Steps between C-alpha positions, in 0.01 A plus 500: 500500500188341334212731404167524325372778271141617563276722290225729632138510403225761478525758769870580445418751219561877512547764237873543434604152608816385340606840373847497655584170324351620179709817493821313593490173304427412136381154613217660689412729208505203267244314715264794504533555127416136441201526729370801303542308177350173629189669635463761218471790735735718710506303818828669595332845487228387732747349745713816515241778454169348598220596553488290819135414450584341165797309635284361780272326249574124521554457130784752510627444854588139425717554184651808657626315805627215287689747274668682793580179677658355185689825436662475840576127455655566160720772650616265780568224247711742282708610804559139607524317168464131538507534882134482585426156651191505728377177659148604409292775350157600625252777448200630691186461287578670165865485610489129435475580125801738532694225676434271204615765251820552708554115501464502119191286497312774309613788287454850637263578220277205572515563880386862454213405274394222745489728802319779313241244396492368855434848629219562257332169570524554879347845464213369291427188714317700769318836445670798649398555865367146552840348601754599765810395681630582854814432696446350850796564726572336843246223511563124481458330166251247621272775644509697175409188297198438733395866470506480123290177510241675719486801259445281195130457505207578272712435195766749607871410485764586761832310498863530597685629193856548628696343788755774493669450836429376851344832578320595173237320307290651216139407442309529177139470363176686474526847657219453754645167624851645525366797695320260739819299541704812579266595783505151636880496489519824698267359763713180520804710578672583174739787523377644173258417218592713197306515171732478201493736206440234235258484212400143530487213759815301407592144596151381596245277330346796322806491276441143363379626162824690457702178551313323215574788253861531612552124450411542131738795480775289650469251211588776253833581673839353429610342834845380604617318809608770753868526570419523876214331686190704568349477840134521420238717676236227493711222654810662662708234329744518211391428143702475180273287269321720245162321536522534879599865477189575288288305749627697805456838309141400430435401860666814627226718344230380736710342783677669792856618465700289742776754539601432857523130425701572183750709688531238770557225244776693327666585831481149623648379167805714547418859390643723770443825301226632275537757222187694408493625145354853488273693535502566871573270794160369598609134495812579696281650769301177524805280547542544872143387548572174317846395612777624725873530445495569121646797314300715252608710207305692238550675174268802541775762443871544431604484860331172563615362167858564606447320834340201322788482254749501779321210669490295177862554419610455857325167523680350204 
């Protein structure tokens, strides 16, 4: 059975994530040890012991999720040596960087440093309290797009940031404009309009300066052609060319994450199952709102790791 491997983004974090795998497998411990060394501080201690308020800071959240995701991926690889053969890899927002590390386009060390820089730049791009994001649930895409346009006035920004599923879109921009859009969405019949606990308005035009700085950081990295195609957030199409990869990463910073379209593309191209590399199972939960008739697996703990391993070995 053909499958894709997907990697989560910000929002999947929690104190203690990945601890079962860390305690059980040396491959997971090696990833966390390398992360500590690459970033010159004890990221592993923050992941396992907190405090939660520190882990929630974007500059720490992003490398922490990458480290735990890669730890789970390395464990799976070690238990199925030479047997992983996904049709595609993809990642939600920062997960796109993790997907590229898994596909060997970037080293783990460079990936960790990039996403920490990305987190720092995103946090600094908009003063704390001036930006916001919100999930709009149960309202048509076209209606949400028009609501965002109406809220974007007087120099304020409100844009769709994530097309997560047929039932969930995320909006992003100035806090006042996002609040106005939330109220309008409720009046238009949205089931829910939920503010997100984020420290900056990601994936909107307010992030354009971040993209320019990241582009310069990309030039300092040693890139390789990925061993599996990456389905890009910005286009929902596969990329393998290094120059094109850097371009879609740059665009991803200030463009919406086309997650629903990405899942649909992979499913329509033959992927009948999706494996979510830990932490959590947020992306697995979104699958049913994107496509029907696909299987989902995750690596969030030992029980689910075993199920995923059985699937991979059974499909050979």
